[in-house]
C-alpha positions as CSV (number, residue, x, y, z in Angstrom):
1,M,0.1,0.0,0.0
2,P,1.5,3.3,-1.0
3,N,2.6,6.1,1.5
4,I,-0.2,8.8,0.9
5,R,1.0,12.2,1.8
6,Q,-1.4,14.2,3.8
7,I,-2.5,17.5,2.6
8,K,-2.4,20.3,5.1
9,T,-3.3,23.5,2.9
10,C,-6.8,24.8,2.0
11,S,-8.6,23.6,-0.9
12,R,-8.5,26.9,-2.7
13,C,-4.7,27.7,-2.2
14,R,-4.0,24.1,-3.2
15,L,-6.0,24.8,-6.2
16,L,-4.2,28.3,-7.1
17,K,-0.9,26.8,-5.8
18,L,-0.3,29.4,-3.4
19,R,1.5,29.0,0.0
20,C,-1.1,28.6,2.8
21,D,-0.5,29.5,6.6
22,R,-2.7,26.5,7.5
23,I,-4.8,28.6,10.2
24,K,-8.1,26.8,10.5
25,L,-11.1,27.8,10.4
26,A,-9.9,30.0,7.5
27,C,-6.5,30.9,6.4
28,E,-5.1,34.1,5.9
29,R,-5.4,34.5,2.1
30,C,-8.9,33.2,2.1
31,V,-9.8,35.9,4.5
32,L,-8.2,38.8,2.6
33,A,-9.9,37.1,-0.7
34,E,-13.4,37.2,1.4
35,V,-14.0,33.4,0.3
36,S,-14.7,30.4,2.5
37,C,-11.9,28.3,3.5
38,S,-12.3,24.7,3.5
39,F,-9.9,22.0,4.9
40,L,-11.8,19.1,4.1
41,H,-9.3,16.9,2.3
42,E,-7.5,16.4,5.6
43,Q,-10.3,14.2,6.3
44,S,-9.7,11.7,3.5
45,P,-7.0,11.2,1.0
46,Q,-8.7,11.7,-1.9
47,P,-7.9,14.4,-4.3
48,V,-9.1,17.8,-3.8
49,A,-12.6,19.1,-4.6
50,K,-13.3,20.2,-8.3
51,A,-13.2,24.1,-8.6
52,D,-17.0,24.4,-9.2
53,H,-17.3,23.3,-5.8
54,L,-15.2,26.2,-4.4
55,T,-17.2,29.2,-3.8
56,I,-16.4,32.8,-3.5
57,R,-18.5,35.2,-1.6
58,N,-19.9,38.6,-3.0
59,P,-17.2,40.8,-1.8
60,T,-19.8,43.7,-1.2
61,R,-21.1,42.0,1.7
62,S,-20.0,42.9,5.2
63,S,-17.5,41.0,7.0
64,S,-20.4,39.7,9.8
65,E,-22.3,38.6,7.0
66,Q,-19.6,36.5,5.6
67,S,-18.9,34.9,8.9
68,S,-22.1,33.7,9.6
69,P,-23.3,30.1,9.2
70,S,-25.6,30.9,6.5
71,D,-22.8,31.3,4.2
72,E,-23.3,27.6,3.5
73,S,-26.9,28.4,2.0
74,A,-26.0,31.6,0.0
75,P,-27.7,32.4,-3.1
76,S,-26.2,31.2,-6.2
77,S,-26.2,34.8,-7.6
78,D,-23.3,35.5,-5.1
79,I,-21.1,32.6,-6.0
80,V,-18.7,32.5,-8.9
81,T,-16.3,29.6,-9.6
82,A,-12.6,29.8,-8.9
83,Q,-12.3,28.3,-12.5
84,Q,-13.7,32.0,-13.8
85,I,-10.9,33.5,-11.8
86,L,-8.2,31.4,-13.3
87,K,-9.5,32.3,-16.9
88,T,-8.1,35.7,-16.3
89,V,-4.7,34.7,-15.5
90,K,-2.5,35.8,-18.6
91,R,-0.2,33.6,-20.4
92,R,2.8,34.5,-22.4
93,N,2.6,34.8,-26.3
94,R,5.6,32.8,-27.0
95,A,6.9,32.4,-30.6
96,H,7.0,29.0,-31.9
97,L,10.7,28.7,-32.9
98,S,10.5,25.1,-34.2
99,C,8.9,23.9,-37.1
100,T,5.3,22.7,-36.8
101,R,6.0,19.1,-36.8
102,C,8.8,19.3,-34.2
103,H,6.6,21.3,-32.4
104,R,3.5,19.2,-32.5
105,L,5.9,16.2,-31.3
106,K,7.6,18.3,-28.8
107,V,11.2,17.7,-29.8
108,R,14.3,19.8,-30.5
109,C,14.3,21.6,-34.0
110,D,17.3,22.8,-35.6
111,K,15.2,25.6,-37.5
112,K,16.7,24.9,-40.7
113,L,14.5,24.4,-44.0
114,P,13.9,21.4,-43.8
115,C,15.1,20.8,-40.6
116,S,17.0,17.9,-40.1
117,R,14.4,15.6,-38.3
118,C,12.0,16.3,-41.0
119,R,14.3,15.7,-43.9
120,S,15.6,12.6,-42.3
121,S,12.2,11.3,-41.6
122,G,10.8,11.8,-45.0
123,W,8.8,14.9,-44.3
124,G,11.2,17.7,-45.8
125,Q,8.6,18.5,-48.3
126,Q,6.0,19.4,-45.5
127,C,8.5,21.1,-42.9
128,T,7.1,24.8,-42.6
129,Y,7.0,27.2,-40.0
130,T,4.2,29.7,-38.7
131,H,6.6,32.5,-37.3
132,R,9.3,35.2,-38.1
133,V,13.0,33.6,-37.8
134,E,16.2,35.3,-37.3
135,S,18.5,35.5,-40.0
136,D,21.4,33.0,-40.0
137,P,24.5,34.8,-39.4
138,S,26.3,32.7,-41.9
139,A,23.9,34.0,-44.9
140,S,24.8,37.8,-44.0
141,D,26.0,37.9,-47.3
142,A,22.7,37.3,-49.0
143,G,21.0,40.3,-47.1
144,Q,17.8,40.8,-45.7
145,D,16.0,41.4,-49.0
146,A,16.9,37.7,-49.9
147,L,15.5,36.5,-46.5
148,C,12.5,38.2,-47.6
149,A,12.1,36.5,-50.7
150,A,13.5,32.8,-49.5
151,A,10.1,31.7,-49.1
152,H,9.3,32.2,-52.9
153,E,12.8,31.2,-54.4
154,D,13.0,27.8,-53.1
155,P,11.1,25.5,-55.8
156,K,10.3,23.1,-52.5
157,H,8.5,25.6,-50.8
158,I,6.8,27.8,-53.3
159,Y,3.7,29.4,-51.6
160,T,3.8,27.0,-48.6
161,S,2.0,29.2,-46.5
162,W,-1.1,30.3,-48.7
163,H,-0.4,28.4,-52.4
164,T,-2.7,25.4,-51.3
165,R,-5.1,25.3,-54.1
166,R,-5.2,22.7,-56.6
167,R,-3.2,24.1,-59.6
168,G,-3.2,22.4,-63.0
169,A,-0.2,21.7,-65.4
170,T,-0.6,25.1,-67.1
171,H,0.7,26.7,-64.1
172,W,4.4,27.9,-64.1
173,K,5.2,26.1,-60.9
174,T,5.3,22.9,-62.9
175,L,8.2,24.4,-65.3
176,V,10.1,25.1,-62.0
177,S,10.0,21.7,-60.8
178,R,11.0,20.2,-64.2
179,I,14.0,22.7,-64.3
180,E,15.2,21.5,-60.9
181,A,14.6,17.9,-62.4
182,S,16.6,19.0,-65.1
183,A,19.6,20.8,-63.4
184,R,20.0,17.5,-61.2
185,N,20.5,15.5,-64.2
186,I,23.5,17.4,-65.4
187,G,25.1,17.7,-61.9
188,H,23.8,20.9,-60.6
189,E,21.7,22.2,-57.5
190,F,18.9,24.4,-58.5
191,V,17.8,25.2,-54.7
192,H,17.6,28.9,-54.3
193,G,17.7,29.7,-50.4
194,H,19.9,26.7,-49.5
195,H,21.8,29.0,-47.2
196,L,19.1,30.8,-46.1
197,T,16.6,30.4,-43.1
198,V,13.0,31.0,-44.3
199,L,11.4,34.3,-43.3
200,H,7.5,33.5,-43.5
201,A,7.3,36.7,-45.9
202,D,3.9,37.7,-47.3
203,C,3.6,39.0,-50.8
204,H,1.1,41.5,-50.0
205,L,3.5,43.5,-48.4
206,D,5.1,44.7,-51.8
207,I,1.7,45.4,-53.6
208,A,0.4,48.9,-54.3
209,L,-3.0,48.2,-53.6
210,P,-4.4,46.5,-50.6
211,C,-4.9,42.4,-50.9
212,N,-8.7,42.5,-50.9
213,F,-9.3,45.7,-53.2
214,P,-12.0,46.5,-54.1
215,F,-13.3,45.1,-50.9
216,N,-12.7,46.7,-47.3
217,S,-9.9,48.6,-47.9
218,P,-8.7,50.5,-45.2
219,G,-7.7,53.7,-47.3
220,A,-11.1,53.6,-49.1
221,T,-12.9,55.1,-45.8
222,K,-11.6,58.7,-45.9
223,Y,-13.6,58.9,-49.6
224,S,-17.0,57.6,-47.9
225,S,-18.4,61.1,-48.7
226,L,-19.0,61.8,-52.1
227,D,-17.5,65.3,-51.4
228,K,-14.2,64.1,-50.8
229,V,-14.5,62.1,-54.5
230,Y,-15.5,65.4,-56.0
231,S,-12.7,67.2,-54.5
232,L,-10.1,64.5,-55.6
233,I,-11.3,64.7,-59.3
234,H,-11.6,68.5,-58.9
235,S,-7.9,68.7,-57.7
236,H,-6.8,67.1,-61.0
237,G,-9.3,68.8,-63.3
238,E,-6.6,69.9,-65.6
239,D,-5.1,66.9,-66.3
240,C,-8.6,64.9,-66.3
241,K,-8.7,65.1,-70.0
242,S,-5.3,64.1,-70.4
243,F,-5.7,61.0,-68.3
244,V,-9.0,59.8,-70.1
245,D,-7.1,60.4,-73.5
246,G,-4.2,58.2,-72.1
247,Y,-6.3,55.5,-71.2
248,L,-8.2,55.4,-74.4
249,A,-4.9,55.5,-76.4
250,L,-3.3,52.7,-74.5
251,Y,-5.7,50.2,-73.0
252,Q,-8.9,50.5,-75.0
253,P,-7.7,49.0,-78.2
254,V,-6.4,45.9,-76.1
255,H,-9.1,45.8,-73.5
256,P,-12.4,47.4,-75.1
257,I,-14.0,47.6,-71.4
258,I,-16.0,51.2,-72.0
259,D,-18.1,52.6,-74.5
260,P,-15.9,55.6,-75.7
261,A,-18.9,57.8,-77.2
262,L,-21.0,57.1,-74.3
263,F,-18.5,57.7,-72.1
264,A,-17.6,61.0,-73.7
265,D,-21.0,62.1,-73.4
266,E,-21.3,61.2,-69.8
267,I,-18.0,62.8,-69.0
268,S,-19.9,66.1,-70.1
269,C,-22.7,65.3,-67.8
270,F,-20.5,65.1,-65.0
271,W,-18.4,68.4,-65.2
272,E,-21.8,70.2,-65.9
273,D,-23.3,69.0,-62.6
274,P,-21.2,66.3,-60.8
275,T,-24.3,65.6,-58.3
276,Q,-26.4,64.2,-61.3
277,V,-24.3,61.4,-62.4
278,D,-24.8,58.0,-61.0
279,V,-22.4,56.7,-58.2
280,S,-21.6,53.7,-60.3
281,W,-20.6,55.3,-63.3
282,L,-18.5,57.7,-61.1
283,S,-16.7,54.6,-59.8
284,S,-15.7,53.6,-63.4
285,Y,-14.8,57.0,-64.2
286,L,-12.3,57.0,-61.2
287,M,-10.9,53.5,-62.6
288,V,-10.5,55.4,-66.0
289,L,-8.5,58.1,-64.6
290,A,-6.3,55.6,-62.3
291,L,-5.0,53.8,-65.5
292,G,-4.8,56.8,-67.5
293,S,-2.8,58.6,-64.7
294,F,-0.3,55.8,-64.1
295,T,-0.1,56.0,-68.3
296,V,0.9,59.9,-68.4
297,T,2.5,60.4,-64.8
298,R,3.7,56.8,-63.8
299,D,2.7,57.9,-60.2
300,A,1.8,54.8,-58.4
301,R,0.4,57.0,-55.5
302,L,-2.2,58.8,-57.7
303,I,-3.3,55.5,-59.2
304,V,-4.0,54.0,-55.5
305,E,-6.0,57.4,-54.7
306,F,-8.1,57.0,-57.6
307,C,-8.8,53.2,-57.2
308,L,-9.6,53.6,-53.3
309,A,-12.0,56.6,-54.1
310,A,-13.6,54.3,-56.9
311,E,-14.0,51.4,-54.4
312,A,-15.9,53.8,-52.1
313,C,-18.3,54.6,-54.7
314,L,-18.5,51.2,-55.5
315,A,-19.8,50.3,-52.1
316,K,-22.6,52.6,-52.2
317,T,-24.2,50.5,-55.1
318,A,-26.1,47.1,-54.7
319,F,-23.9,45.7,-57.3
320,L,-24.4,42.1,-55.7
321,V,-28.0,42.5,-56.0
322,R,-28.5,44.5,-59.0
323,P,-25.4,45.1,-60.9
324,S,-25.5,47.7,-63.8
325,M,-23.4,48.1,-67.0
326,S,-21.4,50.5,-65.0
327,V,-20.5,48.2,-62.4
328,M,-19.3,45.5,-64.5
329,R,-17.2,47.9,-66.5
330,T,-15.8,49.3,-62.8
331,L,-15.3,45.6,-61.8
332,C,-13.2,44.8,-65.4
333,L,-11.1,48.1,-65.0
334,I,-10.2,46.9,-61.3
335,V,-8.8,43.6,-62.6
336,V,-6.7,45.3,-64.9
337,V,-5.3,47.7,-62.6
338,K,-4.6,44.8,-59.9
339,Q,-2.7,43.1,-62.7
340,L,-0.9,46.5,-63.7
341,A,-0.1,48.1,-60.4
342,N,0.8,45.1,-58.4
343,G,3.6,42.8,-59.8
344,T,3.0,39.8,-57.6
345,C,1.5,36.6,-57.9
346,W,-1.2,37.5,-55.2
347,S,-2.6,40.0,-57.6
348,Y,-3.2,37.5,-60.5
349,D,-4.7,34.9,-58.0
350,A,-7.0,37.9,-56.6
351,S,-7.9,38.6,-60.1
352,W,-9.1,34.8,-60.7
353,T,-11.2,35.1,-57.5
354,L,-12.7,38.6,-58.5
355,L,-13.1,37.3,-62.0
356,G,-15.4,34.6,-60.8
357,M,-17.6,37.3,-59.3
358,I,-17.7,39.0,-62.5
359,V,-18.6,36.4,-64.5
360,R,-21.5,35.5,-62.0
361,L,-23.0,39.1,-62.1
362,A,-22.7,39.2,-65.8
363,V,-24.9,36.1,-66.3
364,C,-27.4,37.5,-63.9
365,I,-28.0,40.5,-65.9
366,G,-28.0,38.2,-69.0
367,L,-24.6,39.5,-70.8
368,H,-24.0,35.9,-72.0
369,K,-27.1,35.5,-74.3
370,P,-29.6,38.0,-76.1
371,P,-32.2,39.3,-73.7
372,T,-35.9,38.2,-74.0
373,S,-38.3,40.0,-75.8
374,T,-40.3,41.0,-72.8
375,P,-38.6,42.5,-69.7
376,A,-39.8,39.6,-67.5
377,E,-36.7,39.9,-65.2
378,T,-36.2,42.6,-63.1
379,N,-32.2,42.6,-63.5
380,A,-32.4,41.9,-67.2
381,V,-30.7,44.4,-69.4
382,T,-32.6,45.9,-72.2
383,Y,-31.4,44.9,-76.0
384,S,-29.7,48.1,-76.4
385,E,-27.9,47.7,-73.3
386,W,-26.8,44.4,-74.3
387,Q,-25.8,45.6,-77.5
388,S,-23.3,47.9,-76.4
389,G,-22.2,45.5,-73.5
390,R,-21.7,42.4,-75.8
391,I,-18.2,43.5,-76.3
392,L,-17.8,43.6,-72.6
393,W,-18.9,40.1,-72.1
394,I,-16.1,39.2,-74.9
395,T,-13.5,41.0,-72.8
396,I,-14.6,39.2,-69.5
397,V,-14.3,35.9,-71.1
398,Y,-11.0,36.8,-72.4
399,L,-9.8,37.9,-69.1
400,C,-10.9,34.5,-67.5
401,I,-9.0,32.7,-70.0
402,Q,-5.9,34.4,-69.7
403,T,-5.8,34.5,-66.0
404,A,-6.5,30.9,-66.0
405,A,-3.7,30.2,-68.3
406,V,-1.3,32.0,-65.6
407,T,-2.5,30.7,-62.4
408,G,-3.2,27.2,-63.8
409,M,-6.9,27.4,-62.3
410,P,-10.3,26.5,-64.3
411,T,-11.6,28.9,-66.8
412,L,-14.7,29.6,-64.6
413,L,-17.0,29.1,-67.8
414,S,-17.9,26.2,-70.1
415,S,-18.2,26.0,-73.7
416,D,-21.7,26.0,-73.6
417,D,-22.1,29.6,-71.6
418,I,-19.9,31.1,-74.6
419,L,-21.7,29.9,-77.4
420,E,-25.2,31.0,-76.3
421,G,-26.0,34.2,-78.3
422,A,-22.8,33.9,-80.4
423,D,-25.0,33.7,-83.5
424,I,-26.2,37.2,-83.5
425,Q,-23.1,38.5,-81.9
426,G,-21.5,39.6,-85.3
427,A,-24.6,41.3,-86.5
428,S,-24.9,43.2,-83.1
429,L,-21.0,44.4,-83.4
430,S,-20.9,45.1,-87.0
431,H,-21.3,48.9,-86.6
432,V,-18.7,49.0,-83.8
433,E,-15.5,50.3,-84.9
434,G,-12.6,48.3,-83.7
435,V,-14.1,45.2,-82.5
436,G,-14.0,42.9,-85.6
437,P,-10.5,41.3,-84.5
438,W,-12.3,40.6,-81.0
439,I,-15.2,38.7,-82.7
440,S,-12.8,36.5,-84.4
441,V,-11.2,35.9,-81.0
442,S,-14.3,35.2,-79.5
443,D,-14.9,32.2,-82.3
444,A,-12.0,30.7,-80.3
445,F,-13.0,30.7,-76.8
446,P,-15.1,27.3,-76.7
447,T,-12.2,25.6,-78.0
448,I,-9.6,27.2,-75.4
449,C,-12.1,26.6,-72.7
450,K,-11.8,22.6,-73.7
451,I,-8.4,22.7,-73.9
452,I,-7.7,24.2,-70.6
453,A,-10.4,21.7,-69.1
454,R,-8.4,18.8,-70.7
455,V,-5.2,19.5,-69.8
456,N,-6.0,20.2,-66.3
457,S,-8.2,17.1,-65.9
458,G,-5.2,15.0,-64.7
459,T,-5.8,12.4,-67.6
460,K,-3.1,12.3,-70.5
461,V,-4.6,13.8,-73.5
462,P,-4.0,11.9,-76.7
463,Y,-1.5,13.1,-79.0
464,E,-3.8,13.2,-82.0
465,E,-6.3,15.2,-79.8
466,I,-3.8,17.7,-79.3
467,L,-3.2,18.0,-83.3
468,G,-6.9,18.5,-83.8
469,Y,-6.6,21.5,-81.3
470,N,-3.6,23.0,-82.7
471,A,-4.8,23.1,-86.3
472,T,-7.9,24.8,-84.8
473,I,-6.4,27.4,-82.8
474,R,-3.8,28.3,-85.3
475,R,-6.6,28.7,-88.0
476,L,-8.3,31.0,-85.1
477,M,-5.2,32.9,-84.6
478,A,-4.3,33.9,-88.2
479,A,-8.3,35.0,-88.6
480,A,-8.0,37.2,-85.7
481,M,-4.4,38.5,-86.3
482,D,-4.9,39.2,-90.1
483,H,-8.2,41.3,-89.7
484,P,-8.0,44.6,-91.4
485,E,-8.8,46.5,-88.1
486,C,-6.3,44.8,-86.1
487,S,-3.6,47.4,-84.9
488,D,0.3,46.4,-84.0
489,P,-0.4,46.5,-80.1
490,L,-3.5,44.5,-80.4
491,R,-1.7,42.0,-82.9
492,A,1.2,41.6,-80.3
493,I,-1.4,41.1,-77.2
494,L,-3.3,38.5,-79.4
495,D,-0.3,36.8,-80.4
496,I,1.1,36.4,-76.8
497,F,-2.5,34.9,-75.9
498,F,-2.8,32.4,-78.6
499,R,0.8,31.3,-78.1
500,R,0.3,31.1,-74.2
501,V,-3.0,28.7,-75.1
502,L,-0.7,26.7,-77.6
503,M,2.2,26.3,-74.8
504,V,-0.7,25.0,-72.5
505,L,-1.8,22.4,-75.1
506,H,1.8,21.3,-76.3
507,R,3.6,21.1,-72.7
508,C,2.4,17.7,-71.6
509,H,3.8,16.2,-74.5
510,A,6.9,18.8,-75.5
511,L,8.9,18.4,-72.3
512,L,9.2,14.5,-72.0
513,P,12.7,13.2,-72.6
514,N,11.7,11.5,-75.9
515,A,9.2,14.1,-77.5
516,P,11.7,15.0,-80.7
517,V,10.9,11.6,-81.9
518,L,7.7,10.7,-80.5
519,Y,5.9,14.0,-80.3
520,P,7.8,16.3,-82.7
521,I,5.1,18.9,-83.5
522,C,4.4,19.3,-79.7
523,Y,8.0,19.5,-79.1
524,W,8.7,22.3,-81.7
525,A,5.5,23.9,-81.1
526,S,6.0,24.7,-77.6
527,L,9.7,25.9,-78.5
528,E,8.4,28.1,-81.2
529,C,5.8,29.8,-78.9
530,S,8.1,30.4,-76.1
531,L,10.6,32.2,-78.4
532,A,8.0,34.2,-80.1
533,I,6.5,35.6,-76.4
534,L,10.1,36.3,-75.6
535,V,10.4,38.4,-78.6
536,H,7.1,40.3,-77.9
537,H,8.6,41.2,-74.3
538,R,11.6,42.5,-75.7
539,D,9.7,44.7,-78.2
540,L,7.3,45.9,-75.8
541,C,9.7,46.9,-73.3
542,E,11.9,48.8,-75.7
543,H,9.4,51.7,-75.6
544,R,10.1,52.3,-72.2
545,G,9.7,56.2,-71.4
546,D,8.8,57.3,-74.7
547,S,5.3,58.6,-75.9
548,V,3.9,55.1,-77.0
549,H,3.8,53.6,-73.4
550,Q,3.7,49.9,-74.8
551,D,5.9,49.0,-72.1
552,I,3.1,49.2,-69.6
553,L,1.1,46.6,-71.3
554,G,4.1,44.1,-70.8
555,R,3.4,44.7,-67.3
556,L,0.2,42.8,-67.8
557,Y,2.0,40.0,-69.2
558,K,4.7,39.2,-66.7
559,L,3.9,35.8,-65.7
560,D,3.5,34.8,-69.5
561,Y,6.9,36.0,-70.2
562,F,8.2,34.3,-66.9
563,A,6.6,30.6,-68.1
564,A,7.9,31.2,-72.0
565,A,11.5,31.9,-70.2
566,L,11.3,28.5,-68.3
567,T,10.0,26.8,-71.1
568,A,13.0,27.9,-73.4
569,S,15.4,27.2,-70.7
570,L,14.3,23.6,-70.4
571,Y,15.2,23.1,-73.8
572,L,18.8,24.6,-73.3
573,L,19.3,22.4,-70.4
574,Q,19.2,19.1,-72.5
575,R,22.7,18.9,-74.0
576,D,21.3,16.6,-76.8
577,A,18.1,18.3,-77.7
578,P,17.9,19.4,-81.3
579,L,17.4,23.2,-81.4
580,A,17.5,23.6,-85.1
581,N,15.0,22.5,-87.7
582,G,15.2,24.0,-91.1
583,F,15.0,28.4,-90.9
584,A,12.1,27.8,-88.4
585,I,13.8,27.4,-85.0
586,P,17.1,29.2,-84.1
587,P,20.2,27.4,-82.7
588,R,21.3,27.4,-79.7
589,Q,23.0,30.4,-79.2
590,T,20.6,32.6,-80.3
591,I,17.9,31.2,-77.9
592,R,20.7,31.9,-74.8
593,E,21.1,35.4,-76.2
594,T,17.4,36.1,-76.2
595,L,17.1,34.6,-72.8
596,E,19.9,37.0,-71.6
597,T,18.0,39.9,-73.1
598,C,14.6,39.1,-71.4
599,T,16.5,38.5,-68.1
600,E,18.1,41.8,-68.3
601,I,14.8,43.5,-69.1
602,W,13.1,41.4,-66.2
603,G,15.7,43.0,-64.1
604,R,14.4,46.6,-64.6
605,D,11.6,45.9,-62.6
606,K,13.1,43.3,-60.1
607,D,12.7,46.0,-57.1
608,R,9.2,46.3,-57.4
609,S,8.1,43.2,-55.5
610,I,9.4,40.0,-53.9
611,C,8.0,38.2,-56.8
612,L,9.7,40.1,-59.9
613,R,12.9,39.7,-57.5
614,S,12.6,36.2,-57.1
615,G,12.0,35.6,-60.8
616,Y,15.0,37.6,-61.7
617,R,17.1,35.6,-59.5
618,T,15.8,32.2,-60.7
619,L,16.4,33.4,-64.3
620,T,20.1,34.3,-63.4
621,H,20.8,31.1,-61.9
622,I,19.4,29.3,-65.0
623,L,21.8,31.5,-66.9
624,A,24.7,30.8,-64.8
625,M,24.0,27.0,-65.3
626,L,23.9,27.4,-69.1
627,S,27.2,29.3,-69.2
628,E,28.7,26.7,-67.3
629,M,27.4,24.0,-69.4
630,D,28.6,25.6,-72.6
631,G,31.8,26.9,-71.5
632,M,31.1,30.4,-71.9
633,P,31.6,33.8,-69.8
634,D,28.7,35.0,-68.1
635,H,28.1,38.2,-70.1
636,G,28.7,40.2,-66.8
637,L,25.5,39.1,-65.4
638,P,25.7,40.0,-61.5
639,H,27.0,37.0,-59.7
640,S,25.7,38.6,-56.3
641,S,22.2,37.5,-57.8
642,V,23.1,34.1,-57.9
643,A,24.9,34.2,-54.4
644,C,21.8,35.3,-52.9
645,M,19.9,32.4,-54.1
């Protein structure tokens, strides 16, 4: 029989782990706390009573009442439990310096990425941290900037904190994994952040607009009054016309979101009497001023102010219940400005989410099909509104497909939704100037949606089916780009769009080791399209700083350029890969020089955000490997960037 230690403290002091003076009938602590004191546990070696049996007297009662025998029958309203007092005890908010797995198993962690325990037990891919760790002194040469980007630079840990949604084969993360495997095959280690401790950095720290823009942005509250909005516009009244002209010259040909003739009349009405215009149209006007001001002034702060004012105006509308054409145009302009002002992957993913809501609102008002003869639905638009907004629906579908190809997510639309109403589309838009090429582009939308769905389905697409899609897409691409109304900027944008789709189509076969023999069309088509996109990258960015402003358009396709550069790099990382087929494909050295030029152009924006900085380091690392493979000098590329990876 074990010896049971006698408990001499009172029940309350023992529960609270306090020193008790053991004075009966009440110890000093219980007297000061004005609570009942119990030594009942002395009579039996049973455990101390539960906390809910301990009573605390109401401190407002007199001492005579507390010492009276009636305490045992005190009303329940005067009693609180000791556990409620314990709940007020504050605990330290200590940082979990260990990785999540070591912290859960309560074992020592060396705080590396991955830590030695996770790496030795096969959990290296899942080793993550939920805190900010101090920088490793041995990695001081990399600098704090490299630490902020470490979470994005390691292909094994790309977006471990938030990038958990299912990505299709169209996403560029697949290309990074393939490059890592190719580098390993030739004896190189392509792991960025190998000597760095991961900092749980968030991309949204580098973006100009808030993450959830246009919903509940903190800075939009200062424009809750329309007088503040009017004051903002009037403070730039002399420049508003140049801002609108800048938007119409640069963005309208490639993203026909607004109706220029109708928009000019509404601007005149606004300057005559601002209080008479609809607040939903005012939000679209502010978005046009935002994009136009960035084109003219390159002032990021001004574009943010216009966007926040537009969000405040949009919040005053019932856009989720009764969306209007002005609301639809505002939301589409927001997608453009998110991808333009924010050069991070967060902005593209947020655009995909926002486009899902835009598609549903467009279907809600019937933009995807002709209106009924009788206005039976209260939310349905009239035929004249549908006619002017049909080009807007084409733009919405284009943005959905382009964003899906970048993010590797579904297209949010089925081919049946796109085909509905297409039979009268040409007739309704025949009188509108500049929309002829877009009608031809819309003919390719159903096929493109099927391609993205098939590629992301997880099943291997047969080679014969790919050849059929390839012939259809190239025929539709030629019809759109050869249209007489297709301008040079629009032709470049459409070429990037169609060739990005072809890269998505051919990638599953083109990057296989035996692709040149078994799948030659996929092999050469993927390389051809990636090089064509890189050429557009170079041509658009050559206009930086001049009056054309086409380098701004290049910002909308940054991740398309990145995917094209990674695809071309995969071809160069194969020593025995055939890279010349007649005169269609340039030799290896020409491809490498193109990559060097595009990497230099990419480096101009490396200080804009973590993602652009990480992309630049990735490309410089690849070029360093290619230089070592080919036995050539590094052409002056910055070795510091490679060292920081």
